[in-house]
Biopython code that builds the backbone (N, CA, C, O; Angstrom):
import numpy as np
from Bio.PDB.StructureBuilder import StructureBuilder

atoms = [
    (1, "MET", "N", (11.240, 102.178, 0.368)),
    (1, "MET", "CA", (11.490, 103.462, -0.230)),
    (1, "MET", "C", (10.161, 104.208, -0.368)),
    (1, "MET", "O", (9.146, 103.624, -0.748)),
    (2, "TYR", "N", (10.181, 105.497, -0.057)),
    (2, "TYR", "CA", (8.991, 106.339, -0.107)),
    (2, "TYR", "C", (9.145, 107.345, -1.242)),
    (2, "TYR", "O", (10.173, 108.015, -1.340)),
    (3, "THR", "N", (8.132, 107.455, -2.098)),
    (3, "THR", "CA", (8.200, 108.341, -3.261)),
    (3, "THR", "C", (7.182, 109.466, -3.142)),
    (3, "THR", "O", (6.033, 109.260, -2.750)),
    (4, "HIS", "N", (7.639, 110.650, -3.491)),
    (4, "HIS", "CA", (6.792, 111.847, -3.540)),
    (4, "HIS", "C", (6.799, 112.333, -4.981)),
    (4, "HIS", "O", (7.853, 112.675, -5.517)),
    (5, "ALA", "N", (5.631, 112.365, -5.609)),
    (5, "ALA", "CA", (5.487, 112.890, -6.967)),
    (5, "ALA", "C", (4.604, 114.132, -6.900)),
    (5, "ALA", "O", (3.554, 114.124, -6.256)),
    (6, "ALA", "N", (5.036, 115.195, -7.568)),
    (6, "ALA", "CA", (4.252, 116.431, -7.569)),
    (6, "ALA", "C", (4.319, 117.077, -8.946)),
    (6, "ALA", "O", (5.362, 117.087, -9.599)),
    (7, "MET", "N", (3.178, 117.617, -9.370)),
    (7, "MET", "CA", (3.109, 118.349, -10.629)),
    (7, "MET", "C", (2.698, 119.783, -10.320)),
    (7, "MET", "O", (1.804, 120.028, -9.509)),
    (8, "PHE", "N", (3.365, 120.725, -10.980)),
    (8, "PHE", "CA", (3.144, 122.142, -10.732)),
    (8, "PHE", "C", (2.781, 122.852, -12.027)),
    (8, "PHE", "O", (3.276, 122.501, -13.098)),
    (9, "ALA", "N", (1.913, 123.852, -11.922)),
    (9, "ALA", "CA", (1.520, 124.634, -13.093)),
    (9, "ALA", "C", (1.607, 126.123, -12.759)),
    (9, "ALA", "O", (1.208, 126.557, -11.678)),
    (10, "LEU", "N", (2.130, 126.887, -13.701)),
    (10, "LEU", "CA", (2.137, 128.337, -13.546)),
    (10, "LEU", "C", (0.706, 128.845, -13.486)),
    (10, "LEU", "O", (-0.212, 128.201, -13.994)),
    (11, "ARG", "N", (0.524, 129.994, -12.868)),
    (11, "ARG", "CA", (-0.803, 130.594, -12.808)),
    (11, "ARG", "C", (-1.322, 130.811, -14.229)),
    (11, "ARG", "O", (-0.560, 131.252, -15.091)),
    (12, "PRO", "N", (-2.584, 130.517, -14.495)),
    (12, "PRO", "CA", (-3.126, 130.699, -15.848)),
    (12, "PRO", "C", (-3.014, 132.136, -16.350)),
    (12, "PRO", "O", (-2.958, 132.371, -17.557)),
    (13, "THR", "N", (-2.983, 133.092, -15.431)),
    (13, "THR", "CA", (-2.897, 134.504, -15.808)),
    (13, "THR", "C", (-1.462, 134.972, -16.020)),
    (13, "THR", "O", (-1.234, 136.130, -16.367)),
    (14, "PHE", "N", (-0.490, 134.077, -15.811)),
    (14, "PHE", "CA", (0.918, 134.468, -15.934)),
    (14, "PHE", "C", (1.254, 134.855, -17.368)),
    (14, "PHE", "O", (0.961, 134.127, -18.316)),
    (15, "GLU", "N", (1.869, 136.006, -17.496)),
    (15, "GLU", "CA", (2.368, 136.460, -18.786)),
    (15, "GLU", "C", (3.840, 136.781, -18.599)),
    (15, "GLU", "O", (4.191, 137.682, -17.837)),
    (16, "GLY", "N", (4.680, 136.066, -19.273)),
    (16, "GLY", "CA", (6.108, 136.286, -19.124)),
    (16, "GLY", "C", (6.877, 135.091, -19.636)),
    (16, "GLY", "O", (6.363, 134.281, -20.408)),
    (17, "ASP", "N", (8.111, 134.996, -19.196)),
    (17, "ASP", "CA", (9.028, 133.958, -19.659)),
    (17, "ASP", "C", (8.797, 132.659, -18.878)),
    (17, "ASP", "O", (9.383, 132.448, -17.817)),
    (18, "ARG", "N", (7.944, 131.804, -19.415)),
    (18, "ARG", "CA", (7.612, 130.539, -18.761)),
    (18, "ARG", "C", (8.857, 129.674, -18.585)),
    (18, "ARG", "O", (9.054, 129.060, -17.537)),
    (19, "GLN", "N", (9.690, 129.632, -19.613)),
    (19, "GLN", "CA", (10.898, 128.800, -19.571)),
    (19, "GLN", "C", (11.815, 129.219, -18.427)),
    (19, "GLN", "O", (12.377, 128.371, -17.733)),
    (20, "LYS", "N", (11.962, 130.520, -18.234)),
    (20, "LYS", "CA", (12.833, 131.024, -17.161)),
    (20, "LYS", "C", (12.310, 130.590, -15.793)),
    (20, "LYS", "O", (13.077, 130.126, -14.949)),
    (21, "LEU", "N", (11.004, 130.742, -15.576)),
    (21, "LEU", "CA", (10.446, 130.396, -14.259)),
    (21, "LEU", "C", (10.447, 128.901, -14.003)),
    (21, "LEU", "O", (10.753, 128.463, -12.894)),
    (22, "THR", "N", (10.109, 128.108, -15.015)),
    (22, "THR", "CA", (10.124, 126.657, -14.803)),
    (22, "THR", "C", (11.549, 126.158, -14.590)),
    (22, "THR", "O", (11.771, 125.236, -13.805)),
    (23, "SER", "N", (12.509, 126.756, -15.279)),
    (23, "SER", "CA", (13.916, 126.380, -15.076)),
    (23, "SER", "C", (14.387, 126.771, -13.687)),
    (23, "SER", "O", (15.163, 126.047, -13.063)),
    (24, "GLU", "N", (13.921, 127.915, -13.203)),
    (24, "GLU", "CA", (14.309, 128.343, -11.857)),
    (24, "GLU", "C", (13.722, 127.415, -10.796)),
    (24, "GLU", "O", (14.404, 127.055, -9.836)),
    (25, "LEU", "N", (12.450, 127.027, -10.969)),
    (25, "LEU", "CA", (11.865, 126.070, -10.024)),
    (25, "LEU", "C", (12.605, 124.738, -10.090)),
    (25, "LEU", "O", (12.861, 124.117, -9.058)),
    (26, "LYS", "N", (12.945, 124.302, -11.290)),
    (26, "LYS", "CA", (13.701, 123.050, -11.456)),
    (26, "LYS", "C", (15.015, 123.116, -10.681)),
    (26, "LYS", "O", (15.369, 122.170, -9.977)),
    (27, "SER", "N", (15.732, 124.215, -10.807)),
    (27, "SER", "CA", (17.012, 124.374, -10.089)),
    (27, "SER", "C", (16.812, 124.351, -8.578)),
    (27, "SER", "O", (17.580, 123.721, -7.851)),
    (28, "LEU", "N", (15.776, 125.042, -8.114)),
    (28, "LEU", "CA", (15.506, 125.052, -6.671)),
    (28, "LEU", "C", (15.195, 123.650, -6.161)),
    (28, "LEU", "O", (15.700, 123.238, -5.117)),
    (29, "LEU", "N", (14.366, 122.921, -6.897)),
    (29, "LEU", "CA", (14.019, 121.559, -6.483)),
    (29, "LEU", "C", (15.242, 120.644, -6.509)),
    (29, "LEU", "O", (15.450, 119.853, -5.589)),
    (30, "GLU", "N", (16.045, 120.755, -7.558)),
    (30, "GLU", "CA", (17.235, 119.904, -7.669)),
    (30, "GLU", "C", (18.282, 120.232, -6.605)),
    (30, "GLU", "O", (19.117, 119.388, -6.281)),
    (31, "SER", "N", (18.246, 121.441, -6.062)),
    (31, "SER", "CA", (19.198, 121.805, -5.005)),
    (31, "SER", "C", (18.979, 120.990, -3.738)),
    (31, "SER", "O", (19.845, 120.959, -2.864)),
    (32, "GLN", "N", (17.828, 120.331, -3.631)),
    (32, "GLN", "CA", (17.527, 119.503, -2.465)),
    (32, "GLN", "C", (18.223, 118.146, -2.512)),
    (32, "GLN", "O", (18.167, 117.386, -1.546)),
    (33, "ARG", "N", (18.874, 117.840, -3.624)),
    (33, "ARG", "CA", (19.556, 116.540, -3.773)),
    (33, "ARG", "C", (20.591, 116.284, -2.686)),
    (33, "ARG", "O", (20.820, 115.139, -2.297)),
    (34, "ASP", "N", (21.212, 117.346, -2.201)),
    (34, "ASP", "CA", (22.273, 117.199, -1.202)),
    (34, "ASP", "C", (21.743, 116.971, 0.204)),
    (34, "ASP", "O", (22.514, 116.721, 1.131)),
    (35, "SER", "N", (20.439, 117.056, 0.363)),
    (35, "SER", "CA", (19.860, 116.843, 1.678)),
    (35, "SER", "C", (20.038, 115.380, 2.085)),
    (35, "SER", "O", (19.835, 114.484, 1.266)),
    (36, "PRO", "N", (20.411, 115.131, 3.335)),
    (36, "PRO", "CA", (20.607, 113.741, 3.780)),
    (36, "PRO", "C", (19.305, 112.931, 3.786)),
    (36, "PRO", "O", (19.345, 111.702, 3.853)),
    (37, "MET", "N", (18.151, 113.611, 3.716)),
    (37, "MET", "CA", (16.874, 112.904, 3.716)),
    (37, "MET", "C", (16.518, 112.360, 2.333)),
    (37, "MET", "O", (15.663, 111.482, 2.213)),
    (38, "VAL", "N", (17.170, 112.879, 1.286)),
    (38, "VAL", "CA", (16.791, 112.566, -0.096)),
    (38, "VAL", "C", (17.650, 111.439, -0.659)),
    (38, "VAL", "O", (18.878, 111.489, -0.582)),
    (39, "LEU", "N", (17.003, 110.425, -1.223)),
    (39, "LEU", "CA", (17.727, 109.373, -1.938)),
    (39, "LEU", "C", (17.956, 109.770, -3.394)),
    (39, "LEU", "O", (19.040, 109.569, -3.942)),
    (40, "SER", "N", (16.910, 110.344, -4.019)),
    (40, "SER", "CA", (17.055, 110.819, -5.396)),
    (40, "SER", "C", (15.980, 111.844, -5.704)),
    (40, "SER", "O", (14.907, 111.857, -5.100)),
    (41, "ILE", "N", (16.299, 112.704, -6.661)),
    (41, "ILE", "CA", (15.341, 113.696, -7.152)),
    (41, "ILE", "C", (15.481, 113.766, -8.660)),
    (41, "ILE", "O", (16.588, 113.845, -9.195)),
    (42, "GLN", "N", (14.338, 113.735, -9.341)),
    (42, "GLN", "CA", (14.284, 113.984, -10.777)),
    (42, "GLN", "C", (13.260, 115.080, -10.997)),
    (42, "GLN", "O", (12.179, 115.057, -10.408)),
    (43, "VAL", "N", (13.602, 116.048, -11.851)),
    (43, "VAL", "CA", (12.688, 117.137, -12.162)),
    (43, "VAL", "C", (12.589, 117.247, -13.677)),
    (43, "VAL", "O", (13.599, 117.297, -14.379)),
    (44, "PHE", "N", (11.361, 117.283, -14.163)),
    (44, "PHE", "CA", (11.099, 117.385, -15.591)),
    (44, "PHE", "C", (10.345, 118.676, -15.872)),
    (44, "PHE", "O", (9.443, 119.051, -15.123)),
    (45, "VAL", "N", (10.719, 119.356, -16.957)),
    (45, "VAL", "CA", (10.042, 120.577, -17.376)),
    (45, "VAL", "C", (9.283, 120.275, -18.664)),
    (45, "VAL", "O", (9.821, 119.657, -19.582)),
    (46, "SER", "N", (8.039, 120.712, -18.722)),
    (46, "SER", "CA", (7.183, 120.455, -19.874)),
    (46, "SER", "C", (7.733, 121.099, -21.141)),
    (46, "SER", "O", (8.382, 122.144, -21.103)),
    (47, "ASP", "N", (7.455, 120.449, -22.249)),
    (47, "ASP", "CA", (7.816, 121.020, -23.545)),
    (47, "ASP", "C", (6.695, 121.923, -24.071)),
    (47, "ASP", "O", (6.742, 122.369, -25.217)),
    (48, "GLY", "N", (5.700, 122.187, -23.242)),
    (48, "GLY", "CA", (4.592, 123.046, -23.624)),
    (48, "GLY", "C", (3.349, 122.289, -24.036)),
    (48, "GLY", "O", (2.308, 122.898, -24.283)),
    (49, "GLU", "N", (3.437, 120.979, -24.115)),
    (49, "GLU", "CA", (2.309, 120.160, -24.560)),
    (49, "GLU", "C", (1.644, 119.418, -23.401)),
    (49, "GLU", "O", (0.916, 118.451, -23.627)),
    (50, "SER", "N", (1.881, 119.850, -22.182)),
    (50, "SER", "CA", (1.399, 119.132, -20.999)),
    (50, "SER", "C", (0.403, 119.976, -20.210)),
    (50, "SER", "O", (0.309, 121.189, -20.398)),
    (51, "THR", "N", (-0.332, 119.318, -19.332)),
    (51, "THR", "CA", (-1.275, 120.031, -18.471)),
    (51, "THR", "C", (-0.576, 120.768, -17.335)),
    (51, "THR", "O", (-1.137, 121.700, -16.759)),
    (52, "HIS", "N", (0.655, 120.352, -17.009)),
    (52, "HIS", "CA", (1.439, 120.973, -15.946)),
    (52, "HIS", "C", (2.803, 121.367, -16.499)),
    (52, "HIS", "O", (3.232, 120.871, -17.541)),
    (53, "ASP", "N", (3.473, 122.263, -15.788)),
    (53, "ASP", "CA", (4.753, 122.794, -16.269)),
    (53, "ASP", "C", (5.970, 122.065, -15.723)),
    (53, "ASP", "O", (7.000, 121.992, -16.393)),
    (54, "VAL", "N", (5.863, 121.526, -14.515)),
    (54, "VAL", "CA", (7.007, 120.874, -13.866)),
    (54, "VAL", "C", (6.519, 119.613, -13.150)),
    (54, "VAL", "O", (5.457, 119.606, -12.527)),
    (55, "LEU", "N", (7.317, 118.550, -13.253)),
    (55, "LEU", "CA", (7.051, 117.295, -12.540)),
    (55, "LEU", "C", (8.250, 116.987, -11.656)),
    (55, "LEU", "O", (9.390, 116.986, -12.118)),
    (56, "LEU", "N", (7.984, 116.727, -10.389)),
    (56, "LEU", "CA", (9.012, 116.341, -9.419)),
    (56, "LEU", "C", (8.785, 114.902, -9.002)),
    (56, "LEU", "O", (7.672, 114.521, -8.641)),
    (57, "LEU", "N", (9.847, 114.100, -9.053)),
    (57, "LEU", "CA", (9.837, 112.746, -8.494)),
    (57, "LEU", "C", (10.976, 112.691, -7.482)),
    (57, "LEU", "O", (12.145, 112.806, -7.848)),
    (58, "ALA", "N", (10.634, 112.517, -6.221)),
    (58, "ALA", "CA", (11.641, 112.487, -5.158)),
    (58, "ALA", "C", (11.473, 111.204, -4.353)),
    (58, "ALA", "O", (10.356, 110.776, -4.066)),
    (59, "GLN", "N", (12.601, 110.601, -3.996)),
    (59, "GLN", "CA", (12.555, 109.373, -3.215)),
    (59, "GLN", "C", (13.296, 109.550, -1.892)),
    (59, "GLN", "O", (14.351, 110.179, -1.810)),
    (60, "PHE", "N", (12.696, 108.970, -0.875)),
    (60, "PHE", "CA", (13.208, 109.047, 0.494)),
    (60, "PHE", "C", (13.228, 107.633, 1.077)),
    (60, "PHE", "O", (12.557, 106.739, 0.562)),
    (61, "THR", "N", (13.988, 107.433, 2.136)),
    (61, "THR", "CA", (13.994, 106.120, 2.766)),
    (61, "THR", "C", (12.637, 105.817, 3.394)),
    (61, "THR", "O", (12.205, 104.664, 3.429)),
    (62, "ASN", "N", (11.961, 106.869, 3.893)),
    (62, "ASN", "CA", (10.642, 106.696, 4.490)),
    (62, "ASN", "C", (9.900, 108.033, 4.493)),
    (62, "ASN", "O", (10.446, 109.059, 4.086)),
    (63, "HIS", "N", (8.655, 108.006, 4.954)),
    (63, "HIS", "CA", (7.824, 109.216, 4.978)),
    (63, "HIS", "C", (8.438, 110.303, 5.854)),
    (63, "HIS", "O", (8.319, 111.487, 5.538)),
    (64, "ASP", "N", (9.086, 109.923, 6.940)),
    (64, "ASP", "CA", (9.703, 110.907, 7.834)),
    (64, "ASP", "C", (10.734, 111.763, 7.106)),
    (64, "ASP", "O", (10.906, 112.936, 7.438)),
    (65, "GLY", "N", (11.422, 111.189, 6.115)),
    (65, "GLY", "CA", (12.397, 111.970, 5.343)),
    (65, "GLY", "C", (11.737, 113.118, 4.618)),
    (65, "GLY", "O", (12.282, 114.222, 4.584)),
    (66, "LEU", "N", (10.584, 112.884, 4.043)),
    (66, "LEU", "CA", (9.834, 113.944, 3.353)),
    (66, "LEU", "C", (9.390, 115.008, 4.350)),
    (66, "LEU", "O", (9.515, 116.202, 4.078)),
    (67, "ILE", "N", (8.883, 114.594, 5.481)),
    (67, "ILE", "CA", (8.430, 115.545, 6.510)),
    (67, "ILE", "C", (9.597, 116.408, 6.985)),
    (67, "ILE", "O", (9.449, 117.623, 7.116)),
    (68, "LYS", "N", (10.753, 115.800, 7.243)),
    (68, "LYS", "CA", (11.921, 116.553, 7.707)),
    (68, "LYS", "C", (12.411, 117.526, 6.644)),
    (68, "LYS", "O", (12.812, 118.646, 6.963)),
    (69, "LEU", "N", (12.380, 117.103, 5.379)),
    (69, "LEU", "CA", (12.810, 117.999, 4.300)),
    (69, "LEU", "C", (11.915, 119.229, 4.236)),
    (69, "LEU", "O", (12.403, 120.339, 4.025)),
    (70, "ARG", "N", (10.623, 119.046, 4.414)),
    (70, "ARG", "CA", (9.673, 120.159, 4.358)),
    (70, "ARG", "C", (9.906, 121.182, 5.461)),
    (70, "ARG", "O", (9.440, 122.317, 5.361)),
    (71, "GLU", "N", (10.620, 120.793, 6.510)),
    (71, "GLU", "CA", (10.871, 121.688, 7.640)),
    (71, "GLU", "C", (12.153, 122.494, 7.497)),
    (71, "GLU", "O", (12.454, 123.313, 8.366)),
    (72, "THR", "N", (12.921, 122.288, 6.425)),
    (72, "THR", "CA", (14.206, 122.976, 6.273)),
    (72, "THR", "C", (14.038, 124.381, 5.699)),
    (72, "THR", "O", (13.076, 124.642, 4.977)),
    (73, "PRO", "N", (14.967, 125.288, 6.012)),
    (73, "PRO", "CA", (14.931, 126.638, 5.431)),
    (73, "PRO", "C", (15.036, 126.616, 3.899)),
    (73, "PRO", "O", (14.460, 127.467, 3.221)),
    (74, "GLU", "N", (15.769, 125.648, 3.366)),
    (74, "GLU", "CA", (15.915, 125.549, 1.916)),
    (74, "GLU", "C", (14.576, 125.239, 1.251)),
    (74, "GLU", "O", (14.262, 125.783, 0.192)),
    (75, "HIS", "N", (13.795, 124.370, 1.871)),
    (75, "HIS", "CA", (12.472, 124.052, 1.328)),
    (75, "HIS", "C", (11.549, 125.262, 1.437)),
    (75, "HIS", "O", (10.710, 125.480, 0.562)),
    (76, "ARG", "N", (11.693, 126.043, 2.492)),
    (76, "ARG", "CA", (10.885, 127.262, 2.664)),
    (76, "ARG", "C", (11.136, 128.228, 1.506)),
    (76, "ARG", "O", (10.204, 128.886, 1.043)),
    (77, "LYS", "N", (12.383, 128.323, 1.031)),
    (77, "LYS", "CA", (12.703, 129.190, -0.114)),
    (77, "LYS", "C", (11.963, 128.732, -1.369)),
    (77, "LYS", "O", (11.493, 129.552, -2.159)),
    (78, "ILE", "N", (11.866, 127.429, -1.541)),
    (78, "ILE", "CA", (11.139, 126.888, -2.694)),
    (78, "ILE", "C", (9.665, 127.275, -2.600)),
    (78, "ILE", "O", (9.070, 127.702, -3.589)),
    (79, "ILE", "N", (9.088, 127.128, -1.434)),
    (79, "ILE", "CA", (7.672, 127.459, -1.230)),
    (79, "ILE", "C", (7.430, 128.945, -1.510)),
    (79, "ILE", "O", (6.447, 129.299, -2.160)),
    (80, "GLU", "N", (8.306, 129.799, -1.031)),
    (80, "GLU", "CA", (8.145, 131.241, -1.259)),
    (80, "GLU", "C", (8.175, 131.577, -2.744)),
    (80, "GLU", "O", (7.371, 132.388, -3.204)),
    (81, "PHE", "N", (9.083, 130.973, -3.501)),
    (81, "PHE", "CA", (9.145, 131.190, -4.944)),
    (81, "PHE", "C", (7.879, 130.638, -5.607)),
    (81, "PHE", "O", (7.259, 131.309, -6.432)),
    (82, "TYR", "N", (7.512, 129.438, -5.246)),
    (82, "TYR", "CA", (6.349, 128.756, -5.814)),
    (82, "TYR", "C", (5.078, 129.590, -5.628)),
    (82, "TYR", "O", (4.292, 129.748, -6.562)),
    (83, "GLU", "N", (4.884, 130.115, -4.435)),
    (83, "GLU", "CA", (3.661, 130.852, -4.135)),
    (83, "GLU", "C", (3.490, 132.108, -4.979)),
    (83, "GLU", "O", (2.363, 132.566, -5.169)),
    (84, "ILE", "N", (4.564, 132.669, -5.483)),
    (84, "ILE", "CA", (4.488, 133.874, -6.314)),
    (84, "ILE", "C", (3.974, 133.541, -7.714)),
    (84, "ILE", "O", (3.111, 134.248, -8.235)),
    (85, "TYR", "N", (4.487, 132.484, -8.326)),
    (85, "TYR", "CA", (4.258, 132.235, -9.749)),
    (85, "TYR", "C", (3.369, 131.031, -10.080)),
    (85, "TYR", "O", (2.815, 130.961, -11.177)),
    (86, "PHE", "N", (3.229, 130.100, -9.163)),
    (86, "PHE", "CA", (2.535, 128.858, -9.474)),
    (86, "PHE", "C", (1.178, 128.803, -8.771)),
    (86, "PHE", "O", (0.994, 129.408, -7.715)),
    (87, "ASP", "N", (0.237, 128.079, -9.360)),
    (87, "ASP", "CA", (-1.132, 127.999, -8.869)),
    (87, "ASP", "C", (-1.302, 126.747, -8.014)),
    (87, "ASP", "O", (-1.242, 125.628, -8.522)),
    (88, "ASP", "N", (-1.513, 126.941, -6.724)),
    (88, "ASP", "CA", (-1.625, 125.798, -5.806)),
    (88, "ASP", "C", (-2.867, 124.957, -6.103)),
    (88, "ASP", "O", (-2.887, 123.764, -5.801)),
    (89, "LYS", "N", (-3.899, 125.559, -6.688)),
    (89, "LYS", "CA", (-5.101, 124.801, -7.033)),
    (89, "LYS", "C", (-4.829, 123.806, -8.157)),
    (89, "LYS", "O", (-5.564, 122.831, -8.316)),
    (90, "LEU", "N", (-3.778, 124.046, -8.936)),
    (90, "LEU", "CA", (-3.437, 123.155, -10.043)),
    (90, "LEU", "C", (-2.347, 122.152, -9.680)),
    (90, "LEU", "O", (-1.959, 121.331, -10.511)),
    (91, "ARG", "N", (-1.850, 122.215, -8.443)),
    (91, "ARG", "CA", (-0.818, 121.275, -7.999)),
    (91, "ARG", "C", (-1.447, 119.921, -7.755)),
    (91, "ARG", "O", (-2.562, 119.821, -7.243)),
    (92, "ALA", "N", (-0.724, 118.882, -8.126)),
    (92, "ALA", "CA", (-1.189, 117.521, -7.879)),
    (92, "ALA", "C", (-0.038, 116.731, -7.274)),
    (92, "ALA", "O", (1.106, 116.857, -7.709)),
    (93, "THR", "N", (-0.347, 115.914, -6.268)),
    (93, "THR", "CA", (0.692, 115.101, -5.632)),
    (93, "THR", "C", (0.202, 113.681, -5.417)),
    (93, "THR", "O", (-0.990, 113.420, -5.250)),
    (94, "VAL", "N", (1.162, 112.781, -5.428)),
    (94, "VAL", "CA", (0.928, 111.380, -5.065)),
    (94, "VAL", "C", (2.136, 110.947, -4.238)),
    (94, "VAL", "O", (3.277, 111.066, -4.685)),
    (95, "ASP", "N", (1.881, 110.451, -3.047)),
    (95, "ASP", "CA", (2.937, 109.989, -2.150)),
    (95, "ASP", "C", (2.662, 108.531, -1.797)),
    (95, "ASP", "O", (1.510, 108.125, -1.641)),
    (96, "GLY", "N", (3.724, 107.758, -1.673)),
    (96, "GLY", "CA", (3.507, 106.395, -1.227)),
    (96, "GLY", "C", (4.712, 105.494, -1.385)),
    (96, "GLY", "O", (5.780, 105.906, -1.836)),
    (97, "ILE", "N", (4.500, 104.267, -1.001)),
    (97, "ILE", "CA", (5.523, 103.235, -1.066)),
    (97, "ILE", "C", (5.229, 102.366, -2.277)),
    (97, "ILE", "O", (4.104, 101.902, -2.465)),
    (98, "ALA", "N", (6.245, 102.151, -3.092)),
    (98, "ALA", "CA", (6.079, 101.311, -4.281)),
    (98, "ALA", "C", (5.906, 99.864, -3.860)),
    (98, "ALA", "O", (6.681, 99.340, -3.059)),
    (99, "GLU", "N", (4.902, 99.236, -4.396)),
    (99, "GLU", "CA", (4.647, 97.814, -4.129)),
    (99, "GLU", "C", (5.399, 96.985, -5.154)),
    (99, "GLU", "O", (5.395, 97.325, -6.337)),
    (100, "ASN", "N", (6.033, 95.919, -4.737)),
    (100, "ASN", "CA", (6.736, 95.026, -5.670)),
    (100, "ASN", "C", (5.936, 93.772, -5.919)),
    (100, "ASN", "O", (6.368, 92.904, -6.677)),
]
sb = StructureBuilder()
sb.init_structure("model")
sb.init_model(0)
sb.init_chain("A")
sb.init_seg("    ")
for serial, (resi, resn, name, xyz) in enumerate(atoms, 1):
    if name == "N":
        sb.init_residue(resn, " ", resi, " ")
    sb.init_atom(name, np.array(xyz, "f"), 0.0, 1.0, " ", f" {name:<3s}", serial, name[0])
structure = sb.get_structure()
């Protein structure tokens, strides 16, 4: 099983409804659950006490599943939304296979 973990943060200069935007990103990410490449997706939204606003944990059968998901039009919609409100310099990711 291959896991993709990503943390996202709104732009530091963002002024507006943080809850609305983080909830919208959460919905967009969770919409990927129906993709045949995805085994599971969990999305967490910060309660305001965290360094990041959203945490994504996604599992795939292998790395190719993640690559194929990134090529879909649905994933492109997520990227377009993300690029407007979230700071890519503050994004953090960890990808890999869990060792037992």
